NUBA-849150 format. One record per residue (C-alpha): residue in one letter; x, y negated, z negated. Coordinates in nm, 3 decimals, always signed. Layout:
<nodes>
<pavex:A	xx:X	yy:Y	zz:Z>;
...
</nodes>
This chain:
<nodes>
<pavex:R	xx:-0.040	yy:-0.011	zz:-0.006>;
<pavex:K	xx:+0.129	yy:-0.360	zz:+0.096>;
<pavex:A	xx:+0.153	yy:-0.636	zz:-0.125>;
<pavex:D	xx:+0.001	yy:-0.895	zz:+0.102>;
<pavex:S	xx:-0.273	yy:-0.685	zz:+0.173>;
<pavex:N	xx:-0.689	yy:-0.647	zz:+0.115>;
<pavex:K	xx:-0.995	yy:-0.427	zz:+0.195>;
<pavex:G	xx:-0.962	yy:-0.475	zz:+0.591>;
<pavex:T	xx:-0.603	yy:-0.364	zz:+0.549>;
<pavex:Y	xx:-0.738	yy:-0.029	zz:+0.493>;
<pavex:G	xx:-1.004	yy:-0.008	zz:+0.738>;
<pavex:K	xx:-1.387	yy:-0.073	zz:+0.760>;
<pavex:V	xx:-1.536	yy:+0.285	zz:+0.736>;
<pavex:L	xx:-1.883	yy:+0.351	zz:+0.855>;
<pavex:M	xx:-2.050	yy:+0.638	zz:+0.703>;
<pavex:I	xx:-2.338	yy:+0.784	zz:+0.941>;
<pavex:A	xx:-2.552	yy:+1.044	zz:+0.686>;
<pavex:G	xx:-2.789	yy:+1.133	zz:+0.424>;
<pavex:S	xx:-3.159	yy:+1.177	zz:+0.544>;
<pavex:K	xx:-3.458	yy:+1.193	zz:+0.242>;
<pavex:G	xx:-3.336	yy:+1.460	zz:-0.004>;
<pavex:M	xx:-2.974	yy:+1.462	zz:+0.079>;
<pavex:S	xx:-2.852	yy:+1.127	zz:-0.039>;
<pavex:G	xx:-2.595	yy:+1.315	zz:-0.229>;
<pavex:A	xx:-2.367	yy:+1.378	zz:+0.098>;
<pavex:A	xx:-2.356	yy:+1.041	zz:+0.192>;
<pavex:Y	xx:-2.218	yy:+0.986	zz:-0.175>;
<pavex:L	xx:-1.940	yy:+1.233	zz:-0.116>;
<pavex:N	xx:-1.801	yy:+1.107	zz:+0.195>;
<pavex:A	xx:-1.792	yy:+0.746	zz:+0.075>;
<pavex:L	xx:-1.650	yy:+0.874	zz:-0.262>;
<pavex:G	xx:-1.373	yy:+1.111	zz:-0.049>;
<pavex:A	xx:-1.337	yy:+0.750	zz:+0.138>;
<pavex:Y	xx:-1.269	yy:+0.532	zz:-0.092>;
<pavex:R	xx:-1.046	yy:+0.773	zz:-0.282>;
<pavex:T	xx:-0.828	yy:+0.872	zz:-0.057>;
<pavex:G	xx:-0.792	yy:+0.472	zz:+0.036>;
<pavex:A	xx:-1.018	yy:+0.364	zz:+0.274>;
<pavex:G	xx:-1.077	yy:-0.046	zz:+0.242>;
<pavex:L	xx:-1.426	yy:-0.095	zz:+0.270>;
<pavex:V	xx:-1.709	yy:+0.197	zz:+0.355>;
<pavex:R	xx:-2.069	yy:+0.117	zz:+0.442>;
<pavex:I	xx:-2.286	yy:+0.392	zz:+0.439>;
<pavex:Y	xx:-2.594	yy:+0.371	zz:+0.687>;
<pavex:T	xx:-2.845	yy:+0.590	zz:+0.545>;
<pavex:A	xx:-3.229	yy:+0.658	zz:+0.520>;
<pavex:E	xx:-3.426	yy:+0.400	zz:+0.381>;
<pavex:E	xx:-3.475	yy:+0.626	zz:+0.102>;
<pavex:N	xx:-3.134	yy:+0.660	zz:-0.021>;
<pavex:R	xx:-3.072	yy:+0.305	zz:-0.078>;
<pavex:A	xx:-3.174	yy:+0.257	zz:-0.445>;
<pavex:I	xx:-2.983	yy:+0.584	zz:-0.469>;
<pavex:L	xx:-2.667	yy:+0.545	zz:-0.376>;
<pavex:Q	xx:-2.674	yy:+0.161	zz:-0.482>;
<pavex:G	xx:-2.643	yy:+0.323	zz:-0.840>;
<pavex:Q	xx:-2.455	yy:+0.575	zz:-0.758>;
<pavex:L	xx:-2.190	yy:+0.427	zz:-0.512>;
<pavex:P	xx:-2.157	yy:+0.044	zz:-0.581>;
<pavex:E	xx:-1.845	yy:-0.021	zz:-0.455>;
<pavex:A	xx:-2.004	yy:+0.098	zz:-0.087>;
<pavex:V	xx:-2.250	yy:-0.154	zz:+0.162>;
<pavex:I	xx:-2.587	yy:+0.063	zz:+0.244>;
<pavex:T	xx:-2.714	yy:-0.030	zz:+0.553>;
<pavex:A	xx:-3.092	yy:+0.153	zz:+0.561>;
<pavex:Y	xx:-3.329	yy:+0.239	zz:+0.860>;
<pavex:G	xx:-3.668	yy:+0.380	zz:+0.826>;
<pavex:L	xx:-3.747	yy:+0.369	zz:+1.222>;
<pavex:Y	xx:-3.438	yy:+0.416	zz:+1.444>;
<pavex:D	xx:-3.346	yy:+0.076	zz:+1.521>;
<pavex:E	xx:-3.108	yy:+0.157	zz:+1.849>;
<pavex:R	xx:-2.961	yy:-0.233	zz:+1.870>;
<pavex:E	xx:-2.882	yy:-0.223	zz:+1.449>;
<pavex:L	xx:-2.641	yy:+0.091	zz:+1.521>;
<pavex:L	xx:-2.483	yy:-0.012	zz:+1.816>;
<pavex:K	xx:-2.387	yy:-0.363	zz:+1.630>;
<pavex:L	xx:-2.240	yy:-0.099	zz:+1.327>;
<pavex:L	xx:-2.039	yy:+0.108	zz:+1.561>;
<pavex:E	xx:-1.885	yy:-0.203	zz:+1.687>;
<pavex:W	xx:-1.817	yy:-0.325	zz:+1.350>;
<pavex:A	xx:-1.627	yy:-0.007	zz:+1.273>;
<pavex:D	xx:-1.243	yy:+0.106	zz:+1.267>;
<pavex:V	xx:-1.374	yy:+0.479	zz:+1.174>;
<pavex:I	xx:-1.689	yy:+0.613	zz:+1.218>;
<pavex:C	xx:-1.793	yy:+0.961	zz:+0.988>;
<pavex:I	xx:-2.111	yy:+1.109	zz:+1.081>;
<pavex:G	xx:-2.339	yy:+1.413	zz:+0.984>;
<pavex:S	xx:-2.403	yy:+1.512	zz:+0.683>;
<pavex:G	xx:-2.670	yy:+1.582	zz:+0.534>;
<pavex:M	xx:-2.844	yy:+1.412	zz:+0.825>;
<pavex:G	xx:-3.072	yy:+1.671	zz:+0.919>;
<pavex:T	xx:-3.209	yy:+1.751	zz:+1.294>;
<pavex:T	xx:-3.491	yy:+1.563	zz:+1.349>;
<pavex:E	xx:-3.536	yy:+1.358	zz:+1.660>;
<pavex:K	xx:-3.435	yy:+1.066	zz:+1.497>;
<pavex:A	xx:-3.092	yy:+1.215	zz:+1.343>;
<pavex:W	xx:-3.013	yy:+1.324	zz:+1.704>;
<pavex:K	xx:-3.082	yy:+0.965	zz:+1.841>;
<pavex:I	xx:-2.830	yy:+0.865	zz:+1.626>;
<pavex:V	xx:-2.604	yy:+1.119	zz:+1.729>;
<pavex:R	xx:-2.647	yy:+1.103	zz:+2.080>;
<pavex:T	xx:-2.590	yy:+0.689	zz:+2.052>;
<pavex:T	xx:-2.307	yy:+0.728	zz:+1.877>;
<pavex:A	xx:-2.144	yy:+1.003	zz:+2.115>;
<pavex:E	xx:-2.195	yy:+0.751	zz:+2.393>;
<pavex:N	xx:-2.083	yy:+0.446	zz:+2.242>;
<pavex:A	xx:-1.807	yy:+0.464	zz:+1.972>;
<pavex:E	xx:-1.489	yy:+0.343	zz:+2.073>;
<pavex:V	xx:-1.259	yy:+0.403	zz:+1.769>;
<pavex:P	xx:-1.186	yy:+0.744	zz:+1.572>;
<pavex:C	xx:-1.488	yy:+0.988	zz:+1.479>;
<pavex:V	xx:-1.528	yy:+1.242	zz:+1.235>;
<pavex:I	xx:-1.806	yy:+1.470	zz:+1.340>;
<pavex:D	xx:-1.924	yy:+1.681	zz:+1.055>;
<pavex:A	xx:-2.223	yy:+1.925	zz:+0.902>;
<pavex:D	xx:-2.565	yy:+1.853	zz:+1.116>;
<pavex:A	xx:-2.435	yy:+1.664	zz:+1.425>;
<pavex:L	xx:-2.223	yy:+1.944	zz:+1.519>;
<pavex:N	xx:-2.527	yy:+2.146	zz:+1.500>;
<pavex:L	xx:-2.710	yy:+1.888	zz:+1.709>;
<pavex:L	xx:-2.465	yy:+1.885	zz:+1.996>;
<pavex:S	xx:-2.451	yy:+2.297	zz:+1.963>;
<pavex:E	xx:-2.836	yy:+2.240	zz:+2.081>;
<pavex:H	xx:-2.699	yy:+1.977	zz:+2.351>;
<pavex:R	xx:-2.391	yy:+2.082	zz:+2.425>;
<pavex:K	xx:-2.324	yy:+1.844	zz:+2.737>;
<pavex:Y	xx:-2.289	yy:+1.543	zz:+2.482>;
<pavex:I	xx:-2.003	yy:+1.697	zz:+2.444>;
<pavex:K	xx:-1.824	yy:+1.585	zz:+2.729>;
<pavex:Q	xx:-1.877	yy:+1.283	zz:+2.584>;
<pavex:L	xx:-1.596	yy:+1.337	zz:+2.333>;
<pavex:L	xx:-1.369	yy:+1.405	zz:+2.601>;
<pavex:S	xx:-1.160	yy:+1.080	zz:+2.605>;
<pavex:K	xx:-1.227	yy:+0.973	zz:+2.253>;
<pavex:Q	xx:-1.028	yy:+1.018	zz:+1.940>;
<pavex:V	xx:-1.267	yy:+1.312	zz:+1.753>;
<pavex:I	xx:-1.227	yy:+1.550	zz:+1.471>;
<pavex:L	xx:-1.496	yy:+1.804	zz:+1.447>;
<pavex:T	xx:-1.509	yy:+1.994	zz:+1.120>;
<pavex:P	xx:-1.742	yy:+2.310	zz:+1.160>;
<pavex:H	xx:-1.727	yy:+2.564	zz:+0.934>;
<pavex:I	xx:-1.749	yy:+2.946	zz:+1.122>;
<pavex:K	xx:-2.148	yy:+2.934	zz:+1.171>;
<pavex:E	xx:-2.150	yy:+2.603	zz:+1.266>;
<pavex:F	xx:-1.857	yy:+2.671	zz:+1.520>;
<pavex:S	xx:-2.037	yy:+2.987	zz:+1.642>;
<pavex:R	xx:-2.311	yy:+2.793	zz:+1.718>;
<pavex:L	xx:-2.067	yy:+2.502	zz:+1.915>;
<pavex:T	xx:-1.887	yy:+2.813	zz:+2.079>;
<pavex:G	xx:-2.146	yy:+3.049	zz:+2.175>;
<pavex:K	xx:-1.941	yy:+3.270	zz:+2.023>;
<pavex:A	xx:-2.118	yy:+3.525	zz:+1.738>;
<pavex:V	xx:-1.873	yy:+3.485	zz:+1.410>;
<pavex:E	xx:-1.740	yy:+3.862	zz:+1.421>;
<pavex:E	xx:-1.562	yy:+3.749	zz:+1.753>;
<pavex:I	xx:-1.478	yy:+3.443	zz:+1.602>;
<pavex:K	xx:-1.343	yy:+3.633	zz:+1.302>;
<pavex:A	xx:-1.186	yy:+3.891	zz:+1.488>;
<pavex:D	xx:-0.928	yy:+3.618	zz:+1.608>;
<pavex:R	xx:-0.993	yy:+3.267	zz:+1.443>;
<pavex:T	xx:-0.674	yy:+3.119	zz:+1.626>;
<pavex:G	xx:-0.807	yy:+3.236	zz:+1.982>;
<pavex:A	xx:-1.114	yy:+3.115	zz:+2.016>;
<pavex:L	xx:-0.947	yy:+2.765	zz:+1.789>;
<pavex:R	xx:-0.741	yy:+2.713	zz:+2.091>;
<pavex:E	xx:-0.952	yy:+2.790	zz:+2.355>;
<pavex:F	xx:-1.244	yy:+2.536	zz:+2.224>;
<pavex:T	xx:-0.953	yy:+2.308	zz:+2.127>;
<pavex:E	xx:-0.807	yy:+2.307	zz:+2.478>;
<pavex:S	xx:-1.127	yy:+2.249	zz:+2.659>;
<pavex:T	xx:-1.267	yy:+2.024	zz:+2.478>;
<pavex:G	xx:-0.949	yy:+1.793	zz:+2.359>;
<pavex:V	xx:-1.067	yy:+1.694	zz:+2.030>;
<pavex:T	xx:-0.890	yy:+1.826	zz:+1.692>;
<pavex:C	xx:-1.080	yy:+2.082	zz:+1.533>;
<pavex:I	xx:-1.057	yy:+2.189	zz:+1.154>;
<pavex:L	xx:-1.185	yy:+2.510	zz:+1.156>;
<pavex:K	xx:-1.291	yy:+2.558	zz:+0.754>;
<pavex:D	xx:-1.283	yy:+2.923	zz:+0.605>;
<pavex:A	xx:-1.090	yy:+3.032	zz:+0.249>;
<pavex:V	xx:-0.796	yy:+2.957	zz:+0.492>;
<pavex:T	xx:-0.873	yy:+2.645	zz:+0.672>;
<pavex:L	xx:-0.687	yy:+2.651	zz:+1.076>;
<pavex:I	xx:-0.617	yy:+2.293	zz:+1.189>;
<pavex:R	xx:-0.556	yy:+2.250	zz:+1.582>;
<pavex:T	xx:-0.584	yy:+1.934	zz:+1.832>;
<pavex:G	xx:-0.609	yy:+1.970	zz:+2.199>;
<pavex:A	xx:-0.286	yy:+2.246	zz:+2.321>;
<pavex:G	xx:-0.100	yy:+2.167	zz:+2.003>;
<pavex:R	xx:-0.009	yy:+2.401	zz:+1.747>;
<pavex:V	xx:-0.207	yy:+2.555	zz:+1.514>;
<pavex:F	xx:-0.163	yy:+2.448	zz:+1.139>;
<pavex:V	xx:-0.264	yy:+2.660	zz:+0.849>;
<pavex:N	xx:-0.426	yy:+2.496	zz:+0.561>;
<pavex:S	xx:-0.249	yy:+2.699	zz:+0.250>;
<pavex:S	xx:-0.355	yy:+2.498	zz:-0.044>;
<pavex:G	xx:-0.746	yy:+2.484	zz:-0.208>;
<pavex:C	xx:-0.922	yy:+2.763	zz:-0.415>;
<pavex:A	xx:-1.212	yy:+2.952	zz:-0.480>;
<pavex:A	xx:-1.348	yy:+2.777	zz:-0.673>;
<pavex:M	xx:-1.427	yy:+2.510	zz:-0.383>;
<pavex:A	xx:-1.712	yy:+2.752	zz:-0.285>;
<pavex:K	xx:-2.002	yy:+2.482	zz:-0.398>;
<pavex:A	xx:-2.217	yy:+2.268	zz:-0.253>;
<pavex:G	xx:-2.075	yy:+1.950	zz:-0.104>;
<pavex:S	xx:-1.777	yy:+2.056	zz:-0.061>;
<pavex:G	xx:-1.703	yy:+2.002	zz:+0.308>;
<pavex:D	xx:-1.871	yy:+1.650	zz:+0.270>;
<pavex:V	xx:-1.616	yy:+1.570	zz:+0.037>;
<pavex:L	xx:-1.359	yy:+1.706	zz:+0.373>;
<pavex:A	xx:-1.502	yy:+1.464	zz:+0.557>;
<pavex:G	xx:-1.409	yy:+1.150	zz:+0.363>;
<pavex:I	xx:-1.139	yy:+1.217	zz:+0.273>;
<pavex:V	xx:-0.980	yy:+1.271	zz:+0.628>;
<pavex:T	xx:-1.213	yy:+0.958	zz:+0.704>;
<pavex:G	xx:-1.062	yy:+0.737	zz:+0.497>;
<pavex:L	xx:-0.711	yy:+0.884	zz:+0.644>;
<pavex:L	xx:-0.790	yy:+0.757	zz:+0.936>;
<pavex:A	xx:-0.893	yy:+0.415	zz:+0.857>;
<pavex:Q	xx:-0.564	yy:+0.364	zz:+0.704>;
<pavex:G	xx:-0.394	yy:+0.468	zz:+1.051>;
<pavex:L	xx:-0.332	yy:+0.784	zz:+1.065>;
<pavex:S	xx:-0.397	yy:+0.956	zz:+1.448>;
<pavex:C	xx:-0.667	yy:+1.245	zz:+1.415>;
<pavex:H	xx:-0.408	yy:+1.477	zz:+1.430>;
<pavex:E	xx:-0.246	yy:+1.366	zz:+1.093>;
<pavex:A	xx:-0.577	yy:+1.273	zz:+0.998>;
<pavex:A	xx:-0.703	yy:+1.631	zz:+0.992>;
<pavex:V	xx:-0.390	yy:+1.789	zz:+0.908>;
<pavex:L	xx:-0.303	yy:+1.557	zz:+0.590>;
<pavex:G	xx:-0.654	yy:+1.575	zz:+0.485>;
<pavex:A	xx:-0.713	yy:+1.945	zz:+0.500>;
<pavex:Y	xx:-0.430	yy:+1.997	zz:+0.245>;
<pavex:L	xx:-0.502	yy:+1.688	zz:+0.013>;
<pavex:H	xx:-0.868	yy:+1.878	zz:+0.001>;
<pavex:G	xx:-0.749	yy:+2.165	zz:-0.089>;
<pavex:R	xx:-0.500	yy:+2.021	zz:-0.322>;
<pavex:A	xx:-0.767	yy:+1.867	zz:-0.510>;
<pavex:G	xx:-0.968	yy:+2.175	zz:-0.525>;
<pavex:E	xx:-0.680	yy:+2.306	zz:-0.759>;
<pavex:Y	xx:-0.652	yy:+2.053	zz:-0.975>;
<pavex:A	xx:-1.012	yy:+2.045	zz:-1.036>;
<pavex:A	xx:-1.067	yy:+2.416	zz:-1.083>;
<pavex:E	xx:-0.772	yy:+2.354	zz:-1.343>;
<pavex:A	xx:-0.935	yy:+2.043	zz:-1.526>;
<pavex:K	xx:-1.277	yy:+2.263	zz:-1.578>;
<pavex:G	xx:-1.219	yy:+2.672	zz:-1.440>;
<pavex:I	xx:-1.261	yy:+2.805	zz:-1.163>;
<pavex:Y	xx:-1.647	yy:+2.817	zz:-1.212>;
<pavex:S	xx:-1.786	yy:+2.491	zz:-1.299>;
<pavex:I	xx:-1.599	yy:+2.254	zz:-1.074>;
<pavex:L	xx:-1.818	yy:+2.035	zz:-0.858>;
<pavex:A	xx:-1.796	yy:+1.881	zz:-0.523>;
<pavex:R	xx:-1.723	yy:+1.523	zz:-0.678>;
<pavex:D	xx:-1.486	yy:+1.693	zz:-0.897>;
<pavex:I	xx:-1.289	yy:+1.710	zz:-0.621>;
<pavex:A	xx:-1.330	yy:+1.405	zz:-0.482>;
<pavex:E	xx:-1.184	yy:+1.251	zz:-0.827>;
<pavex:N	xx:-0.905	yy:+1.471	zz:-0.797>;
<pavex:T	xx:-0.769	yy:+1.356	zz:-0.508>;
<pavex:G	xx:-0.642	yy:+1.023	zz:-0.663>;
<pavex:E	xx:-0.430	yy:+1.302	zz:-0.901>;
<pavex:V	xx:-0.307	yy:+1.443	zz:-0.574>;
<pavex:M	xx:-0.239	yy:+1.099	zz:-0.443>;
<pavex:K	xx:+0.009	yy:+1.019	zz:-0.754>;
<pavex:E	xx:+0.141	yy:+1.333	zz:-0.646>;
<pavex:W	xx:+0.275	yy:+1.201	zz:-0.320>;
<pavex:T	xx:+0.349	yy:+0.911	zz:-0.362>;
<pavex:R	xx:+0.584	yy:+0.998	zz:-0.634>;
<pavex:Q	xx:+0.789	yy:+1.234	zz:-0.396>;
<pavex:M	xx:+0.806	yy:+0.944	zz:-0.114>;
</nodes>
């Protein structure tokens, strides 16, 4: 962190996340990004989530929608330095309109997670909209199955090969989440992440990962760097949380909160 800096130095993040009854996904996204060092996070979410999120995370700016408003969304896409979309959005027609508009118009690095991945798997022609853009996809095995059309069993039989084939055909960076997570960008090497533990098998863990990766992108890392480092930081934070609370009892927000411990560990080594 530079002594002569401000919140704008560390990136303006647009989190497009959450739907009615799913405010937690947006909260965990934003918390992950902030704990990793992002300067300013704006959450674009359903109107029902406004009061909840303002109480949970007052540091975030909340822009809420009722009906789909394309002009408002386009202004937000232009405002952002980095975008994260999909966590807890649902797969309604409104959610699809938001995902489609983002895929067609975003000109900054994007992290695409969860329901946005499921929506893209139903409209695969829009994956071509991502080819010339800086994009990180964060699927677990079932989401990856939907994206590729390959059976889960086929993917598990050769995860490295399936990931290589997908990233070479699309050019995107992909974090393929599993007990051992694999990361690959375009035609690059496959990276194997060894951090993390079974305690992290909890709802919301993936939302935190998307937030951490987005926070790194906001601070100027490339898609490849943010994906590889983000996966490591996420897993290491889970290890810290498990050490403090036990392997059964951590929550996703404990992973986000312990990201700070990992960042301290990291900066001490610099």
